[in-house]
C-alpha positions as CSV (number, residue, x, y, z in Angstrom):
1,M,25.3,20.8,118.4
2,T,22.7,23.6,118.3
3,P,20.1,23.6,115.4
4,V,20.4,26.6,113.1
5,A,16.8,26.0,111.8
6,H,13.8,23.7,111.9
7,V,11.8,22.1,109.1
8,V,8.2,23.5,109.0
9,G,5.5,21.7,107.0
10,G,5.9,19.0,104.5
11,R,5.6,15.4,105.7
12,T,4.8,14.7,109.3
13,E,6.1,11.1,109.5
14,P,9.3,9.6,108.0
15,T,8.6,7.0,105.3
16,D,10.8,5.0,103.0
17,D,9.5,6.4,99.7
18,Y,7.5,8.9,97.7
19,W,9.3,12.1,98.8
20,G,9.1,13.6,95.3
21,G,7.4,17.0,95.2
22,T,7.3,17.3,99.0
23,R,7.5,21.0,99.8
24,S,8.5,22.4,103.2
25,I,10.2,25.4,104.8
26,I,13.5,25.5,106.5
27,R,12.9,28.2,109.1
28,I,16.2,29.7,110.3
29,D,16.4,30.7,113.9
30,P,15.7,34.5,114.0
31,D,17.3,34.8,117.5
32,A,20.6,33.6,116.2
33,Y,20.6,34.9,112.6
34,T,19.6,37.9,110.6
35,E,18.6,38.0,106.9
36,E,22.3,38.8,106.1
37,S,22.9,35.1,106.8
38,V,21.1,34.1,103.6
39,A,22.6,36.9,101.4
40,G,23.5,35.3,98.0
41,L,21.8,32.0,98.7
42,D,19.1,32.8,96.2
43,E,21.7,32.4,93.4
44,F,21.8,28.6,94.1
45,S,19.4,26.0,92.8
46,H,20.0,23.4,95.5
47,L,21.0,23.1,99.1
48,E,22.7,20.4,101.2
49,I,21.0,20.1,104.6
50,A,22.4,18.3,107.6
51,F,19.8,17.4,110.2
52,F,19.0,15.4,113.3
53,F,16.8,12.3,113.0
54,H,14.7,13.5,116.0
55,L,11.9,10.9,115.7
56,T,14.1,7.8,115.6
57,D,14.1,5.5,118.5
58,Q,17.6,5.9,119.7
59,T,17.6,2.4,121.2
60,D,17.1,1.0,117.7
61,L,20.8,1.1,116.7
62,H,22.1,-1.7,114.6
63,P,25.9,-1.2,114.0
64,G,26.4,-4.7,112.4
65,A,25.4,-6.0,109.1
66,R,21.7,-6.3,108.1
67,R,19.6,-6.4,105.0
68,P,18.4,-2.9,103.8
69,R,14.6,-2.6,104.6
70,N,14.8,-6.2,105.8
71,N,14.5,-7.4,102.2
72,P,15.8,-11.0,101.9
73,D,16.7,-10.4,98.3
74,W,19.3,-7.8,99.2
75,P,22.7,-8.4,100.8
76,E,23.6,-7.8,104.4
77,V,25.5,-4.6,104.6
78,G,27.1,-2.8,107.6
79,I,25.8,0.4,109.1
80,F,28.2,2.4,106.9
81,G,27.1,0.6,103.8
82,H,23.6,2.2,103.7
83,R,22.1,5.6,104.6
84,N,19.2,4.8,107.0
85,M,18.4,6.7,110.2
86,R,19.7,4.1,112.6
87,R,23.1,5.8,113.1
88,Q,25.3,6.5,116.1
89,N,24.9,10.3,115.9
90,W,21.4,10.3,114.2
91,L,22.7,12.6,111.5
92,G,20.9,12.9,108.1
93,V,22.1,14.6,105.0
94,S,19.8,15.6,102.2
95,R,20.0,17.6,99.0
96,C,17.0,19.6,98.0
97,R,15.9,22.2,95.5
98,L,15.7,25.8,96.8
99,V,12.4,27.2,95.5
100,S,12.5,30.7,97.1
101,I,13.5,32.7,100.1
102,D,11.3,34.9,102.3
103,G,13.3,36.5,105.1
104,L,14.7,33.6,107.0
105,D,12.3,31.1,105.5
106,L,13.9,28.9,102.8
107,Y,11.2,27.2,100.7
108,V,12.4,23.9,99.5
109,E,11.3,20.8,97.6
110,D,12.3,17.2,97.9
111,L,13.8,17.6,101.4
112,D,13.4,14.1,103.0
113,A,13.1,15.5,106.6
114,V,9.8,15.9,108.4
115,D,8.0,18.8,110.1
116,G,9.9,19.8,113.3
117,T,13.2,18.3,112.2
118,P,16.2,20.2,113.7
119,V,18.5,21.5,110.9
120,L,22.1,21.5,112.0
121,D,23.6,23.1,108.9
122,I,22.6,24.6,105.5
123,K,25.1,24.7,102.6
124,P,24.6,25.7,99.0
125,W,25.3,22.9,96.6
126,F,28.5,23.5,94.6
127,A,28.8,21.3,91.6
128,E,32.6,21.2,92.1
129,M,32.1,19.6,95.5
130,G,30.2,16.7,93.9
131,P,31.8,13.4,93.0
132,R,34.9,13.5,90.8
133,G,35.3,10.8,88.3
134,A,32.9,7.9,87.5
135,T,30.6,6.7,90.3
136,H,29.3,3.2,90.9
137,Q,27.0,1.4,93.4
138,P,25.5,-2.0,93.8
139,S,22.3,-2.7,91.9
140,W,20.2,-3.2,95.1
141,V,20.5,0.5,95.8
142,S,18.8,1.5,92.6
143,E,16.1,-1.2,93.1
144,M,15.5,0.0,96.7
145,L,15.4,3.7,95.9
146,G,13.4,3.5,92.6
147,D,10.4,5.2,94.3
148,Y,12.3,7.3,96.8
149,F,11.7,10.6,95.0
150,A,8.6,9.5,93.1
151,P,5.7,11.8,93.5
152,A,3.9,11.4,96.8
153,R,1.1,9.0,96.7
154,T,-2.3,10.1,97.9
155,E,-4.7,7.5,99.1
156,L,-8.1,7.5,97.4
157,P,-11.1,7.6,99.6
158,Q,-12.8,4.2,100.0
159,P,-16.4,4.0,98.7
């Protein structure tokens, strides 16, 4: 696969939580695309972004069952039972808010990908493509992700 864009700015290191309010730019490759490629995109509030986990140690693949975040209070689940970065194809999917567009720069918020991340695809979020019918998930997921999109923490200077 060939990236269509790269993430510029925002966070520089992947972390488990506090992605809320993170602002970054998805810079579309100007050698491959013109501004016509984003025509009509400004009518959408959210985007769905497929990206490559480029900073992950690719020898750190765990296809079997393990506890999310190594928390002994949560059940062992297989690789397809959670959404971490340790995946065969190192593919991430994120939904983010589209703030504005300037040429081939898409200004976004709450994208949980870091500066330099290769973006493999950009899709507008269609409500009709979301889940149909009731959804459910185990309680450990809500417990684990309670702070995922909480506002970013800033460390206070030490006296």
